N, C-alpha and C positions, 0 to 999 in steps of 0.2 A: 903149421910145419909141413903137412904133406907135399901143400903143394909147391913151397920151396923146394923139397925132396923129389920133383920131377924138373928140376934143371930148367924147365921155360917160363921165360919171363912173360909169355901174357897169362899164362894160367895164373904165375903170382900176381899179374895185374889184378886181373877180374877177382881173382879172390879177395885182395885187399878192398878192391871197392864193394863187394858182397859184404865183407866184415863192416865196413862203413856206412852199410846199410842197414845192416842187422841190430844194429846197438842198441833201439827202441826196442823190438822185440825182445831183444836177452834180456834189457833190466825187467821188463812186463813176467817175462817166465821164470826167469833163475830167483825169484822173489817170492812164487810157490812154492810151500814145505813138500821136502825132498826132490825135487827138480834137479837141481844142482849136482844132486849124487847120480840120479835117473838120465840124466844129460850125460854127464863123465860115462854111465854104462852104457852108452847108445856109442859112445865115439871111441870109447874100447873094443867093441863089438866090432865096428871096423877096422881099426887098428889089428885087431888078432884075424880076419878073414886077411887081410893084406900080407899079413905075415906065415898064412896058409898058401898064399899065390891063389886065393880063391875071387876071382874081380866079382863074381854072382852074388855071392854071398856076402861083400864087400859093398856091393850096389845094393842090397836087399836092407843088409842092416843101415844102410846112409835114408836109403827111403822112409823105412819105419823111424828113424830119429826125426827127421824132415816130417814126415806127418804125426806125429805126437806133439811137437809143437807146432804146427798149422792146427792141430784139434786146441791146443791149447789156447794160441791168442784168438782164434773164434771164438769157444767161450768168454774170455776175457772181453769179449767188444759186444757182448752180446746180453 
């Protein structure tokens, strides 16, 4: 949704490709108890920062969300 809001076809295309690549990781992580709710909270933090027009906070929130997912995937594969 955010990619489409940019109106930039390149960004939309990149995000579509990225989403296709993330299907398997989402299957793994979203099965974990409480993860869907935490994932939504992470996305809401990004949107809240964007609404405040605070790009630094949006970047921090997205980075934190991605780091959480990376940690989950790392633990899932060990």
